[in-house]
BAFI-897895 format. One line per field, with one value per residue: residue number from 1; residue in three letters; z, x, y of N, C-alpha, C in turn. Coordinates in steps of 0.1 Angstrom, whole numbers, plus 2048, in hexadecimal, padded with zeros to 3 digits. Example, Ala and Ser with C-alpha at 12.3 -4.5 7.8 and 13.67 -1.06 7.14 Angstrom:
% BAFI-897895
seq	[1_2] $
type	[ALA_SER] $
n_zz	[84E_847] $
n_xx	[884_880] $
n_yy	[7C7_7EA] $
ca_zz	[84E_847] $
ca_xx	[87B_889] $
ca_yy	[7D3_7F5] $
c_zz	[84E_84F] $
c_xx	[884_881] $
c_yy	[7DF_800] $
% end
This chain:
% BAFI-897895
seq	[1_2_3_4_5_6_7_8_9_10_11_12_13_14_15_16_17_18_19_20_21_22_23_24_25_26_27_28_29_30_31_32_33_34_35_36_37_38_39_40_41_42_43_44_45_46_47_48_49_50_51_52_53_54_55_56_57_58_59_60_61_62_63_64_65_66_67_68_69_70_71_72_73_74_75_76_77_78_79_80_81_82_83_84_85_86_87_88_89_90_91_92_93_94_95_96_97_98_99_100_101_102_103_104_105_106_107_108_109_110_111_112_113_114_115_116_117_118_119_120_121_122_123_124_125_126_127_128_129_130_131_132_133_134_135_136_137_138_139_140_141_142_143_144_145_146_147_148_149_150_151_152_153_154_155_156_157_158_159_160_161_162_163_164_165_166_167_168_169_170_171_172_173_174_175_176_177_178_179_180_181_182_183_184_185_186] $
type	[MET_ARG_LYS_LEU_PRO_PHE_VAL_ILE_ALA_PRO_LYS_ALA_GLU_ALA_ILE_LYS_GLU_THR_VAL_GLY_ASN_GLU_GLU_ILE_GLY_THR_LEU_GLU_LEU_PRO_ARG_VAL_ASN_ASP_LEU_SER_PRO_SER_ASP_ARG_LEU_PHE_ILE_ARG_GLN_ALA_SER_LYS_ASP_LEU_PRO_ASN_LEU_GLN_ARG_GLU_ALA_VAL_LYS_ILE_ALA_LYS_SER_ILE_LYS_ALA_GLN_ARG_PRO_THR_LYS_ILE_GLU_GLN_ASP_PRO_ASP_VAL_GLU_GLY_ASN_ALA_ILE_ALA_ALA_GLU_LEU_GLY_LEU_HIS_GLU_ILE_TYR_SER_ALA_LEU_ILE_THR_SER_ASP_THR_GLU_THR_LEU_GLY_GLU_PHE_LEU_GLY_GLU_ILE_LEU_ASP_TYR_GLN_ASP_VAL_LEU_GLU_ARG_LEU_ILE_ASP_GLU_ARG_PRO_LEU_ILE_MET_ALA_THR_ALA_MET_LEU_ARG_ARG_VAL_GLU_PRO_ASN_TRP_THR_LEU_GLU_ASP_THR_THR_THR_SER_VAL_SER_SER_LYS_LEU_VAL_SER_GLU_LEU_ASN_GLN_PHE_GLY_LEU_LYS_GLU_GLU_ASN_GLY_TRP_LYS_THR_PRO_ASP_ALA_SER_ALA_GLU_PRO_LEU_THR_ASP_GLU_GLN_LEU_GLY_GLU] $
n_zz	[ADA_ADD_AE2_AD4_AE0_ACC_ABF_AA9_A9B_A85_A66_A6B_A5B_A41_A1F_A08_9F0_9D2_9C7_9AB_995_985_979_986_9A0_9BB_9D4_9F1_9FD_A17_A0F_A15_A0C_A0F_A1B_A37_A58_A5F_A46_A3A_A4B_A47_A2C_A2B_A3C_A2D_A16_A1D_A14_9FA_9DE_9DB_9C1_9B5_9C3_9BC_9A1_9A1_9AD_99A_984_98E_98F_973_96C_978_966_953_93B_919_901_8DF_8D3_8BF_8B8_8C3_8BA_8A2_884_87B_889_89F_8C2_8DF_8FC_91F_92F_945_967_96A_950_94C_960_957_93D_946_955_941_931_91C_903_8EF_8F8_90E_904_906_920_925_937_94F_94B_949_963_971_966_970_98B_989_97E_994_9A7_999_999_9B5_9C4_9BE_9C9_9E4_9EA_9E3_9F7_A0E_A0A_A0B_A26_A33_A34_A3D_A56_A5D_A45_A2F_A1B_A0F_A0E_9FB_9E4_9DF_9DF_9D0_9B1_996_988_99A_9AE_9A0_99D_9B9_9BF_9AF_9BC_9D5_9CE_9C6_9DE_9EC_9DF_9E5_9D5_9C1_9A1_996_996_978_973_981_990_980_98D_999_992_9AA_9BC_9B3_9BC_9B0] $
n_xx	[4AD_4D0_4E8_507_526_530_54C_54B_52D_51B_50B_4EB_4D4_4CB_4D1_4B6_4AB_49A_489_47F_462_447_438_43D_43C_449_462_470_490_4A8_4C9_4E8_501_50C_508_4F4_4FC_4E6_4D9_4ED_4ED_4D3_4D4_4E9_4DD_4C6_4D1_4DE_4D7_4DC_4F0_514_520_53A_547_537_53D_558_557_548_559_570_564_561_57B_585_57D_58F_590_598_5A9_5AF_5CE_5E7_605_622_63B_639_62D_60B_604_5EE_5E7_5D9_5D1_5CF_5B5_5B9_5B0_5AA_5A4_58D_57C_57A_56E_556_549_544_534_53F_539_548_561_559_546_53F_537_51E_509_514_519_4FF_4F6_506_4FB_4E1_4E5_4EF_4D8_4C6_4D2_4D1_4B6_4AF_4C1_4BC_4A2_4A8_4BA_4A8_495_4A4_4A9_48F_48A_496_484_46D_470_467_462_461_471_45E_449_454_455_43A_42D_43B_443_455_464_468_475_48D_496_49A_4AD_4C3_4C7_4CF_4E7_4F6_4F8_507_51F_527_51F_531_541_543_561_56E_584_588_59B_59F_59A_5B5_5C9_5D1_5BE_5A9_5AF_5C0] $
n_yy	[785_785_79E_7A7_7B5_7CA_7DD_7EC_7ED_7D7_7E1_7EB_7E9_7D4_7D1_7D1_7BA_7B6_79A_788_78E_7A1_78E_775_77C_790_792_7A0_79D_79B_7A6_79A_795_77C_75A_754_746_737_733_723_70D_703_6FD_6E9_6D5_6CF_6C6_6AF_695_695_68B_68F_69E_69F_68B_675_674_66E_654_646_649_63B_621_61D_61E_607_5F4_5F5_607_60F_624_62D_635_646_635_643_63C_62E_638_63B_624_617_616_606_618_61A_62B_647_64F_66A_672_662_66D_688_683_678_68D_69E_691_682_66E_663_65C_64C_63A_61F_61E_628_624_62B_646_64F_649_65C_673_671_676_690_69D_69B_6AB_6C3_6C7_6C8_6D9_6F5_6F8_6F5_70A_720_71C_721_73C_747_741_756_76A_75D_74B_730_724_708_6EE_6DF_6F2_703_6F3_6EF_708_71C_729_71A_72C_741_733_72F_749_750_73D_746_75F_756_748_75E_76B_758_759_772_786_788_783_761_74E_745_736_71F_705_6E5_6C3_6B0_692_688_692_684_66C_65A] $
ca_zz	[AD3_AE5_ADA_AD5_AE3_AC1_AC0_A9D_A98_A77_A61_A71_A50_A36_A12_A04_9E2_9CD_9BF_9A3_98C_986_974_990_9AE_9C0_9E2_9F6_A06_A1B_A08_A1F_A05_A14_A21_A46_A5E_A5E_A38_A37_A52_A40_A1F_A2F_A40_A22_A0C_A22_A0D_9EC_9DB_9D8_9B2_9B2_9C9_9B3_994_9A3_9AF_98D_97C_993_98A_965_96B_97C_95B_94A_92D_910_8F5_8D4_8D0_8B5_8BD_8C0_8B4_895_87E_876_891_8AA_8CE_8E9_908_92A_933_953_96F_968_943_94E_967_94E_933_94D_959_934_929_90F_8FF_8E5_901_917_8FD_90B_92E_924_943_95A_948_94C_972_975_962_979_997_986_97D_9A1_9AD_992_99E_9C3_9CA_9BD_9D3_9F2_9EB_9E3_A04_A17_A08_A10_A34_A38_A37_A43_A5C_A5E_A38_A2D_A0E_A09_A0A_9EE_9D8_9DD_9DF_9C9_9A3_992_984_9A6_9B4_998_9A1_9C7_9BF_9AA_9C7_9DF_9C9_9C6_9EC_9F0_9D9_9E9_9C9_9B8_996_999_98F_96D_971_98C_98C_97F_996_995_994_9B8_9C2_9AF_9C3_9A7] $
ca_xx	[4BA_4DB_4F0_516_52C_538_552_544_522_518_500_4DE_4CB_4CF_4CB_4AB_4AC_48D_48B_473_45D_439_431_43E_43B_455_465_47C_498_4B4_4D5_4F3_50D_511_4FD_4F5_4FE_4D9_4D8_4F6_4E9_4C7_4D9_4F0_4D3_4BD_4D9_4E5_4D4_4E0_4FD_51E_522_548_54A_530_544_564_553_544_566_578_55E_564_58A_587_57A_59A_58C_5A4_5A7_5B8_5D7_5F1_612_62B_647_636_623_600_601_5E6_5E8_5CF_5D6_5C5_5B0_5BC_5A4_5A7_59D_580_575_577_564_549_542_541_52C_546_536_552_56B_553_53A_53B_533_513_501_51B_517_4F1_4F6_50B_4F1_4D6_4E9_4EF_4CA_4C0_4D7_4CC_4A8_4AD_4C9_4B5_497_4AE_4BE_49D_48F_4AD_4A7_482_48A_49B_478_463_479_461_460_467_473_450_442_45A_450_42B_428_443_444_463_46C_46C_480_499_49B_49F_4BA_4CD_4CA_4D7_4F4_4FD_4FB_511_52B_52A_51B_53D_540_54A_56E_56D_591_589_5A4_59A_59F_5C1_5C9_5D3_5B2_5A0_5B2_5C7] $
ca_yy	[784_78B_7A8_7A7_7C2_7CE_7EA_7F2_7E4_7D5_7E9_7E6_7E7_7CD_7D5_7C8_7B7_7B1_78E_784_799_7A2_781_76A_781_795_791_7A8_795_7A2_7A3_79B_792_76F_752_755_739_72F_72F_718_701_6FD_6F7_6DD_6CB_6CC_6BF_6A3_688_697_686_698_69C_69C_67D_66B_673_666_646_640_648_630_615_61B_61B_5F9_5EC_5F7_60B_613_62D_62A_640_643_631_64E_637_629_640_634_618_61B_60D_608_61D_61A_639_64A_653_678_672_65D_677_693_67E_675_699_6A5_687_67E_660_65E_655_642_635_612_61F_631_622_633_654_652_649_669_67E_671_67D_69F_6A2_69C_6B7_6CF_6C9_6CB_6E4_702_6F8_6F6_718_729_71B_728_74B_74A_740_762_772_754_741_723_71F_6FB_6E9_6DB_6FF_708_6EA_6F0_715_725_726_716_738_748_72B_732_757_74F_736_74F_768_74E_745_76A_76D_74E_75E_780_78F_789_779_755_74C_73B_72F_715_6FA_6D7_6B9_6A9_684_685_695_67A_660_651] $
c_zz	[ADB_ADC_ADE_AD8_AD8_AC4_AB4_A99_A89_A73_A65_A66_A45_A29_A0E_9F5_9DD_9C4_9B8_99A_98D_982_97F_99E_9B2_9CF_9E5_A00_A0A_A14_A12_A19_A0A_A18_A30_A4B_A5D_A50_A35_A3E_A4B_A33_A21_A33_A35_A17_A10_A1B_9FE_9E9_9D8_9CA_9AF_9B7_9C1_9A6_996_9A5_9A2_984_981_98F_97C_964_96E_970_950_93C_926_906_8EB_8D2_8C5_8BD_8B9_8B9_8A6_88F_879_87E_89D_8B6_8D7_8F6_913_92D_942_95A_96C_95A_944_955_95E_943_93A_950_94C_92C_91C_90B_8F5_8ED_909_911_903_91A_92F_931_94E_957_94C_95C_977_972_96B_986_995_985_98B_9A8_9A7_996_9AC_9C9_9C9_9C7_9E1_9F4_9EB_9F1_A0E_A16_A0E_A20_A3B_A3C_A3E_A4A_A5D_A50_A35_A1E_A07_A05_9FD_9E2_9D5_9DB_9D6_9BB_9A0_98E_990_9AE_9AD_99C_9B0_9C7_9BA_9B5_9D1_9DB_9C9_9D5_9F0_9EA_9DC_9DE_9C0_9AC_999_990_985_96C_97C_987_98B_98A_991_997_9A3_9C0_9BF_9B6_9BB_9AC] $
c_xx	[4C4_4E3_4FF_51C_536_53F_54C_539_520_50C_4F3_4D4_4D1_4C9_4C0_4AC_49F_490_47E_46F_44E_432_432_43D_449_456_470_483_4A4_4C1_4E1_500_514_505_4FF_4F8_4F1_4D6_4E0_4F2_4DD_4CC_4E0_4E6_4CA_4C4_4E0_4E3_4D7_4EE_507_522_531_54C_543_538_551_561_550_551_56F_572_561_573_58D_584_584_597_599_5A0_5B2_5C1_5E1_5FE_61C_638_645_62B_618_5FC_5FA_5E8_5DD_5D5_5CB_5C2_5B4_5AF_5A0_5A0_58F_577_570_56C_556_542_53E_538_532_543_540_55C_565_547_536_536_527_50A_507_519_509_4EF_4FB_501_4E5_4D9_4E9_4E1_4C3_4C5_4D2_4BD_4A7_4B5_4C2_4A9_49D_4B3_4B3_496_497_4AB_49A_482_490_48F_46D_46B_474_45E_467_469_466_448_447_454_442_426_42F_445_453_46B_470_477_48D_49F_4A1_4AC_4C5_4D1_4D3_4E5_4FC_501_507_51F_52F_527_527_53B_548_557_56D_57A_593_592_59D_5A0_5AC_5C0_5C9_5C6_5A7_5A3_5BA_5D6] $
c_yy	[78C_794_7A6_7B5_7C7_7DB_7F2_7E9_7E3_7DE_7E3_7E2_7E0_7D3_7CC_7C6_7B1_7A5_78B_78F_799_795_776_76F_786_794_79A_7A0_79D_79D_7A5_798_785_767_752_747_730_72B_723_70B_6FB_6F6_6EA_6D2_6C6_6C4_6B2_696_689_691_691_695_698_68E_672_669_66B_657_63F_63F_63D_622_612_617_60C_5EF_5ED_5FB_610_61D_629_636_63C_640_63C_649_632_630_637_627_61C_611_610_60D_61D_629_63B_64F_661_679_66D_667_682_68F_67C_683_6A1_69C_684_670_65B_656_64A_63B_627_612_629_630_62B_642_658_652_657_674_67D_678_68C_6A5_6A4_6A8_6C4_6D2_6CE_6D6_6F2_703_6FB_705_722_728_722_737_74F_749_74D_76B_76A_749_732_71D_712_6F8_6E5_6E8_704_700_6EB_6FE_720_720_722_723_740_740_72E_73F_757_748_73F_75A_762_74C_752_76E_764_753_76C_78A_791_780_76D_754_741_733_725_709_6ED_6CE_6B3_69A_680_688_68A_66D_655_650] $
% end
């Protein structure tokens, strides 16, 4: 390994974090408050065949929009008079990601397609993150090793550790901005 000519060298010893418990086993992993370049590279390569959830939602929302769905609204000019109004892409997107069957009831198939994509990601992303964390202590560890040798509870703990590392151990910002119509491509 080559050494860089640091003026101030980084701390030589990483903090060790214990992941797991007596029931599922414990591992000591280096805590670096970030994902390393090798962690990120592994995650990117292992995720390359996974769908992008936002992109899939926009694609499905555009497909629904092409079918010109409508909603019933009250006519603002005439009390008690209902009119049919076309749903906007942003409304469709929001209804899709929240599985709003009241708004998109006639598009149940599309809601189920979106949920299939979501379930695949929910199943596979934690395995990928857990494997990336295990590779910190076992560089040749594979995704298959994780699926065959690690309990689901330990995968969950490793995934949580990895997510904390990715966020620098800061609490995530709950005020994330929703997508605008422009970002959705409308």
